[in-house]
Backbone as JSON, one array per atom type, in Angstrom:
{
  "sequence": "XXXXXXXXXXXXXXXXXXXXXXXXXXXXXXXXXXXXXXXXXXXXXXXXXXXXXXXXXXXXXXXXXXXXXXXXXXXXXXXXXXXXXXXXXXXXXXXXXXXXXXXXXXXXXXXXXXXXXXXXXXXXXXXXXXXXXXXXXXXXXXXXXXXXXXXXXXXXXXXXXXXXXXXXXXX",
  "N": [[33.0, -39.71, -37.22], [30.96, -39.52, -35.54], [28.6, -39.2, -37.15], [28.37, -42.12, -38.01], [27.95, -42.8, -35.16], [25.16, -41.84, -35.21], [24.06, -43.45, -36.9], [24.11, -46.15, -36.15], [22.88, -45.87, -33.55], [20.26, -45.61, -34.61], [19.9, -47.88, -36.12], [19.76, -49.53, -33.77], [17.64, -48.64, -32.81], [15.92, -49.28, -34.52], [15.74, -51.51, -34.24], [14.7, -52.21, -31.79], [12.1, -51.13, -31.85], [11.3, -52.67, -33.99], [11.24, -55.16, -32.91], [9.36, -54.94, -31.09], [7.16, -53.98, -32.17], [6.45, -56.2, -33.82], [6.1, -58.34, -31.86], [3.85, -57.35, -30.53], [2.04, -57.72, -32.77], [2.19, -60.35, -33.04], [1.04, -61.29, -30.99], [-1.38, -60.17, -30.71], [-2.55, -61.34, -33.25], [-2.26, -64.15, -32.28], [-4.12, -63.88, -29.94], [-6.34, -63.76, -31.17], [-6.85, -66.19, -32.33], [-9.23, -68.81, -31.92], [-10.4, -71.04, -29.49], [-10.9, -73.52, -30.89], [-9.17, -73.97, -32.21], [-7.17, -74.64, -30.64], [-7.64, -76.62, -29.57], [-6.29, -78.82, -29.84], [-3.23, -80.7, -30.74], [-0.9, -79.41, -33.04], [1.2, -79.72, -35.86], [3.0, -78.05, -35.14], [2.98, -78.1, -32.59], [2.53, -80.45, -31.51], [3.8, -83.87, -30.3], [7.18, -84.23, -30.07], [9.57, -86.01, -32.35], [11.59, -87.53, -30.72], [11.76, -88.96, -27.78], [9.77, -87.38, -25.5], [9.23, -85.97, -22.14], [8.11, -84.5, -19.08], [9.5, -85.13, -16.87], [11.99, -84.96, -18.19], [12.29, -82.98, -19.3], [12.99, -81.66, -16.72], [15.09, -83.08, -15.57], [16.91, -82.65, -17.55], [17.37, -79.86, -17.98], [16.47, -78.69, -15.83], [14.3, -77.27, -15.21], [12.41, -76.51, -13.41], [14.04, -75.01, -11.56], [14.26, -72.21, -12.67], [11.76, -71.49, -14.08], [10.42, -70.03, -12.87], [10.91, -67.36, -12.95], [10.26, -66.62, -15.48], [8.17, -64.27, -17.52], [4.67, -63.94, -17.73], [2.91, -63.19, -20.05], [0.48, -63.6, -20.9], [-1.73, -62.04, -20.5], [-1.7, -59.8, -21.4], [-2.91, -58.58, -23.67], [-6.14, -57.39, -24.28], [-8.66, -59.76, -23.46], [-6.9, -61.82, -23.23], [-5.42, -64.56, -21.31], [-3.92, -65.1, -18.14], [-1.93, -67.47, -17.59], [-1.48, -68.21, -15.12], [-3.99, -67.97, -13.57], [-5.4, -70.04, -14.2], [-4.57, -72.39, -12.89], [-5.16, -75.1, -10.63], [-7.97, -75.73, -10.94], [-10.37, -76.96, -12.36], [-11.12, -79.92, -14.44], [-11.83, -78.73, -16.65], [-10.78, -76.12, -16.66], [-8.03, -77.06, -16.65], [-7.81, -78.08, -19.17], [-8.19, -75.84, -20.64], [-6.21, -74.29, -19.85], [-4.01, -76.17, -21.27], [-4.52, -75.47, -23.77], [-4.15, -72.64, -23.8], [-1.15, -73.1, -23.12], [-0.44, -74.03, -25.4], [-1.03, -72.08, -27.53], [0.69, -69.99, -26.15], [3.15, -71.28, -27.09], [3.19, -70.95, -29.76], [2.94, -68.49, -30.35], [5.53, -67.85, -29.41], [7.32, -69.17, -31.26], [6.44, -68.22, -33.53], [7.6, -65.62, -32.82], [10.33, -65.92, -32.62], [11.9, -65.55, -35.56], [11.85, -63.11, -36.07], [14.62, -61.95, -35.9], [15.49, -62.65, -38.34], [14.53, -60.64, -40.31], [16.08, -58.44, -39.31], [18.34, -58.28, -40.9], [17.83, -56.96, -43.05], [18.63, -54.12, -42.31], [20.77, -54.08, -40.78], [24.65, -54.85, -40.08], [26.46, -58.14, -40.44], [27.21, -59.07, -37.49], [25.47, -57.77, -36.03], [23.23, -58.81, -37.21], [23.84, -61.32, -35.95], [23.88, -60.6, -33.11], [20.8, -60.06, -32.61], [20.07, -62.72, -33.2], [21.03, -64.13, -31.18], [19.67, -62.88, -29.03], [16.74, -62.97, -29.82], [16.94, -66.33, -29.22], [17.77, -66.67, -26.86], [15.56, -65.17, -25.72], [13.17, -66.6, -26.79], [13.31, -69.26, -26.76], [13.61, -70.61, -23.95], [11.11, -69.89, -23.32], [9.4, -71.44, -24.79], [10.37, -73.84, -24.08], [9.52, -74.3, -21.47], [6.74, -73.83, -21.79], [5.86, -76.33, -23.44], [6.76, -78.13, -21.35], [5.32, -77.66, -19.3], [2.87, -78.26, -20.58], [2.92, -81.03, -20.77], [2.84, -81.95, -18.09], [0.75, -81.27, -17.51], [-1.02, -82.51, -19.64], [-0.24, -85.17, -18.85], [-1.44, -85.43, -15.8], [-4.12, -84.81, -16.42], [-4.93, -87.17, -17.83], [-4.55, -88.89, -16.02], [-6.61, -88.51, -14.86], [-6.62, -86.51, -12.41], [-7.62, -84.01, -10.44], [-6.45, -81.14, -9.61], [-6.2, -80.37, -6.12], [-7.18, -78.9, -3.02], [-5.59, -76.72, -3.88], [-3.26, -77.55, -4.56], [-0.23, -78.24, -6.6], [-0.33, -81.16, -8.92], [2.53, -83.72, -8.09], [5.49, -83.89, -10.3], [5.91, -85.71, -13.25]],
  "CA": [[32.61, -40.42, -36.63], [29.83, -38.78, -35.2], [27.6, -39.89, -38.05], [28.27, -43.56, -37.73], [27.13, -43.4, -33.82], [23.76, -41.54, -35.13], [23.49, -44.69, -37.76], [24.2, -47.16, -34.96], [21.79, -45.53, -32.56], [19.2, -45.5, -35.25], [19.59, -49.22, -36.18], [19.12, -49.86, -32.45], [16.17, -48.21, -32.04], [14.85, -49.91, -35.42], [15.85, -53.03, -33.57], [13.83, -52.17, -30.29], [10.7, -50.79, -32.35], [10.83, -54.07, -34.87], [10.8, -56.56, -31.91], [8.48, -54.32, -30.0], [5.88, -54.19, -33.36], [6.35, -57.86, -34.15], [5.57, -58.81, -30.61], [2.53, -56.65, -30.42], [1.57, -58.0, -33.88], [2.05, -61.58, -33.23], [0.34, -61.77, -29.93], [-2.66, -60.01, -31.05], [-3.03, -62.5, -33.82], [-2.58, -65.11, -31.19], [-4.98, -63.44, -28.92], [-7.49, -63.9, -31.48], [-7.03, -67.81, -32.27], [-10.18, -69.36, -31.26], [-9.92, -72.15, -28.65], [-11.29, -74.37, -31.01], [-7.81, -74.14, -33.27], [-5.83, -74.43, -30.0], [-7.72, -78.01, -28.61], [-5.23, -80.22, -30.15], [-1.56, -80.37, -31.32], [-0.43, -79.32, -34.51], [2.44, -80.37, -36.09], [4.15, -77.47, -34.57], [3.0, -78.03, -30.98], [2.77, -82.1, -31.22], [4.81, -84.43, -29.63], [8.68, -84.43, -31.2], [10.03, -87.44, -32.57], [12.12, -87.88, -29.89], [10.94, -89.21, -26.27], [9.69, -85.88, -24.46], [8.93, -85.94, -20.53], [8.13, -83.55, -18.12], [10.56, -85.45, -16.42], [13.04, -85.12, -19.26], [12.79, -81.1, -19.2], [13.35, -81.49, -15.45], [16.32, -83.68, -15.51], [18.24, -81.96, -18.3], [17.23, -78.17, -18.29], [16.42, -77.97, -14.55], [13.12, -76.09, -15.5], [11.78, -75.98, -11.92], [14.6, -73.73, -10.74], [14.33, -71.06, -13.27], [10.64, -71.34, -14.99], [9.44, -68.75, -12.3], [11.72, -66.29, -13.25], [9.73, -66.0, -17.07], [6.76, -63.54, -17.01], [3.59, -64.63, -18.28], [2.24, -62.05, -21.03], [-0.82, -63.98, -21.44], [-3.01, -61.34, -20.16], [-1.32, -58.46, -21.93], [-3.82, -57.78, -24.8], [-7.64, -57.56, -23.96], [-9.3, -60.86, -23.87], [-6.03, -62.46, -22.96], [-5.6, -64.93, -20.35], [-2.75, -65.04, -17.5], [-1.76, -69.0, -17.3], [-1.49, -68.68, -13.44], [-5.01, -67.88, -13.06], [-6.28, -71.28, -14.33], [-3.74, -73.34, -12.3], [-5.63, -75.98, -9.8], [-9.49, -75.42, -10.64], [-11.33, -78.32, -12.35], [-10.63, -80.3, -15.56], [-12.11, -77.8, -18.06], [-9.62, -74.99, -16.4], [-6.96, -77.8, -17.07], [-7.83, -78.08, -20.53], [-8.14, -74.49, -21.02], [-4.65, -74.02, -19.57], [-3.25, -76.95, -21.77], [-4.97, -74.76, -24.9], [-2.88, -71.4, -23.53], [0.12, -73.38, -23.86], [-0.2, -74.36, -27.12], [-1.17, -70.94, -28.17], [2.35, -69.15, -26.23], [4.22, -71.95, -27.89], [2.85, -70.68, -31.42], [3.57, -67.01, -30.23], [7.06, -67.81, -29.22], [7.77, -69.74, -32.55], [6.34, -67.19, -34.63], [8.54, -64.22, -32.76], [11.84, -65.89, -33.06], [12.55, -65.48, -36.62], [12.47, -61.64, -36.76], [16.06, -61.79, -36.22], [16.16, -62.86, -40.02], [14.11, -59.23, -40.65], [17.33, -57.41, -39.01], [19.53, -58.49, -41.86], [17.86, -55.81, -43.94], [19.52, -53.08, -41.89], [22.34, -54.5, -39.87], [25.78, -55.82, -40.49], [26.26, -59.65, -39.81], [27.5, -58.93, -35.81], [24.15, -56.82, -35.56], [21.89, -59.95, -37.15], [23.96, -62.21, -35.17], [23.22, -60.25, -31.82], [19.46, -60.58, -32.72], [19.76, -64.18, -33.21], [20.96, -64.48, -29.57], [18.46, -62.38, -28.37], [16.02, -64.06, -30.17], [16.69, -67.27, -28.83], [17.68, -66.52, -25.36], [14.28, -65.11, -25.19], [12.0, -67.5, -26.7], [13.69, -71.02, -26.42], [13.03, -71.17, -22.28], [9.71, -69.97, -22.92], [9.38, -72.75, -25.19], [10.64, -75.54, -23.29], [8.35, -74.37, -20.48], [5.2, -74.74, -22.36], [5.9, -78.09, -23.48], [7.07, -78.92, -20.11], [3.83, -77.22, -18.59], [1.65, -79.11, -21.22], [3.26, -82.44, -20.75], [2.27, -81.89, -17.03], [-1.18, -81.1, -17.63], [-1.91, -83.81, -19.86], [-0.66, -86.08, -17.65], [-2.99, -84.82, -14.96], [-5.75, -84.78, -17.17], [-4.76, -88.4, -18.21], [-4.76, -89.61, -14.68], [-7.92, -88.0, -14.14], [-6.4, -86.07, -11.05], [-7.79, -82.72, -10.93], [-5.85, -80.35, -8.49], [-7.21, -80.24, -4.82], [-6.38, -78.34, -1.83], [-4.52, -75.77, -4.35], [-1.61, -77.95, -4.88], [0.13, -78.98, -8.38], [0.36, -82.59, -8.7], [3.96, -83.95, -8.52], [5.78, -83.97, -11.9], [5.88, -87.51, -13.42]],
  "C": [[30.98, -40.43, -35.97], [28.34, -39.4, -35.94], [27.25, -41.32, -38.39], [27.67, -43.6, -36.2], [25.65, -42.79, -34.11], [23.11, -42.97, -35.81], [23.31, -45.84, -36.67], [23.48, -46.99, -34.04], [20.28, -45.81, -33.59], [18.72, -46.92, -35.64], [19.16, -50.0, -35.01], [17.56, -49.91, -32.32], [15.16, -48.68, -33.47], [14.66, -51.36, -34.85], [14.67, -53.13, -32.62], [12.17, -52.19, -31.15], [10.28, -52.09, -33.24], [10.39, -55.08, -33.86], [9.75, -56.17, -31.19], [7.36, -54.64, -30.92], [5.49, -55.37, -33.58], [5.77, -58.65, -33.11], [4.03, -58.29, -30.32], [1.71, -57.44, -31.73], [1.22, -59.41, -33.63], [1.1, -62.14, -32.09], [-1.05, -61.06, -30.0], [-3.23, -60.89, -31.91], [-3.4, -63.67, -33.05], [-3.52, -64.81, -30.44], [-6.51, -63.89, -29.93], [-8.02, -65.09, -32.45], [-8.27, -68.29, -31.59], [-9.7, -70.48, -30.56], [-10.25, -73.26, -29.44], [-9.87, -74.89, -31.83], [-6.81, -74.6, -32.1], [-6.45, -76.08, -28.97], [-7.27, -79.09, -28.62], [-3.93, -79.68, -30.7], [-1.66, -80.18, -32.69], [0.63, -80.31, -35.08], [3.54, -79.42, -35.95], [4.14, -77.68, -32.8], [2.98, -79.85, -30.55], [4.21, -82.63, -30.76], [6.24, -84.62, -30.86], [8.99, -86.0, -31.51], [10.98, -88.34, -31.7], [11.47, -88.14, -28.48], [11.16, -87.79, -25.45], [8.57, -86.45, -23.33], [9.06, -84.84, -19.99], [9.28, -83.79, -17.41], [11.97, -85.32, -16.84], [13.63, -83.71, -19.1], [13.42, -80.95, -17.75], [14.72, -81.59, -15.37], [17.32, -82.94, -16.33], [18.17, -80.49, -18.4], [17.05, -77.86, -16.9], [15.63, -76.72, -14.41], [12.61, -75.53, -14.53], [12.61, -74.92, -11.25], [14.61, -72.49, -11.27], [12.75, -71.15, -13.79], [10.02, -69.99, -13.88], [9.92, -67.38, -12.52], [11.12, -65.49, -14.91], [8.59, -64.98, -16.37], [5.81, -64.3, -18.03], [2.71, -63.38, -18.93], [0.91, -62.37, -21.56], [-2.12, -63.14, -21.44], [-2.6, -59.72, -20.86], [-2.18, -57.67, -23.02], [-5.17, -58.01, -24.24], [-7.94, -58.83, -24.29], [-8.16, -62.02, -23.45], [-5.88, -63.45, -21.55], [-4.01, -65.42, -19.55], [-2.98, -66.8, -17.3], [-1.92, -69.14, -15.88], [-2.82, -68.39, -12.93], [-5.89, -69.21, -13.56], [-5.67, -72.61, -13.84], [-4.95, -73.81, -11.16], [-7.04, -75.54, -9.85], [-9.79, -76.81, -11.19], [-10.6, -78.68, -13.7], [-10.86, -79.59, -17.07], [-11.11, -76.79, -18.2], [-8.46, -75.44, -17.15], [-6.55, -77.81, -18.36], [-7.64, -76.63, -21.06], [-6.61, -74.07, -21.0], [-3.75, -75.01, -20.76], [-3.46, -75.9, -23.54], [-3.79, -73.55, -24.87], [-1.78, -72.12, -23.62], [0.36, -73.42, -24.84], [-0.05, -72.76, -27.62], [0.41, -69.86, -27.88], [2.93, -70.01, -26.88], [3.92, -71.25, -29.35], [3.26, -69.09, -31.23], [5.08, -66.88, -30.22], [7.69, -68.49, -30.62], [7.63, -68.91, -33.8], [7.5, -65.78, -34.06], [9.86, -64.63, -32.72], [12.16, -65.61, -34.45], [12.65, -63.96, -37.06], [13.65, -61.36, -36.54], [16.29, -61.83, -37.58], [15.62, -61.15, -40.47], [15.44, -57.99, -40.54], [18.47, -57.41, -40.1], [19.35, -57.54, -42.89], [18.69, -54.3, -43.56], [20.69, -53.43, -41.18], [23.38, -55.22, -40.54], [25.47, -57.01, -39.88], [26.26, -59.51, -38.3], [26.19, -58.27, -35.26], [22.77, -58.27, -35.8], [22.45, -61.11, -35.94], [23.41, -61.75, -33.7], [21.7, -60.87, -31.82], [19.3, -61.72, -32.97], [19.92, -64.65, -31.91], [20.16, -64.33, -28.97], [17.34, -63.11, -28.74], [15.6, -65.44, -29.81], [16.67, -67.57, -27.41], [16.55, -66.42, -24.58], [13.14, -66.02, -25.71], [12.2, -68.81, -26.53], [13.25, -71.23, -25.03], [11.63, -70.95, -22.65], [8.82, -71.32, -23.91], [9.39, -74.01, -24.87], [9.63, -75.35, -21.97], [6.81, -74.59, -20.82], [5.11, -75.93, -22.73], [6.15, -78.72, -22.27], [5.52, -78.75, -19.18], [2.86, -78.2, -19.32], [1.7, -80.52, -21.13], [2.81, -82.64, -19.46], [1.0, -82.0, -16.79], [-1.92, -82.13, -18.31], [-1.56, -84.92, -19.27], [-1.36, -86.11, -16.34], [-4.15, -85.21, -15.48], [-5.85, -86.52, -17.38], [-5.25, -89.16, -17.12], [-6.32, -89.28, -14.06], [-7.68, -87.22, -12.72], [-7.02, -84.44, -11.63], [-7.08, -81.84, -9.47], [-6.88, -80.16, -7.26], [-6.36, -79.87, -3.82], [-5.75, -77.49, -2.64], [-3.54, -76.25, -4.55], [-1.42, -78.8, -6.03], [0.33, -80.16, -7.72], [1.75, -82.7, -8.93], [4.35, -84.47, -10.0], [6.16, -85.68, -12.22], [7.01, -87.76, -14.54]]
}
C-alpha cells in the first residue's frame, strides 16, 4: 500500500508541476504577442454565433457579484500589464485594455486543454478531476474577459471616456 501512496503522490506532483509549467509557458508566449496581433478579434476572440452582450453575462451569470474574486495575473511576467492599471484613462488606454482582454482570453483558451495531457500518467478519474479543475479555473476567466471587452467596446463605440474615475454603467 505504501508503494501506491508514493505513486499517487508522484502523480499529483506531476500535475502540479505540469499545470505550473504550462501556465508559465503560455503566459510567457502570450506576453510576447505584439499589440498589433491583439488590436482586432480573431476567430477565437470574435463575436459568438449567439447574441452576446455584457447585460447577458450579468443577467445569466451574475458576473458582477464574483468578478472581484478572480486574480489579475497580467503583470506576473516582466512587461505584462495589470488590467486594473488601464481602467478609466482615455480612449487609447481603453483600447489597450481591450487588447489585454484578448490576450487574457487567448491565455485561458490555451491553458484549458492541459487536462488532456494528464491522461498520459493518470487514471480516468484523475483526468476527470483535472478536466473539472481546468474548467473551474479557466471558464470564469474567459467569461470575465468577454464581459469586460463587450463593456469596453460599447464605451468606446459611444465615445465615452471614463470621467472622474468612474466606470460607465453596463449596457
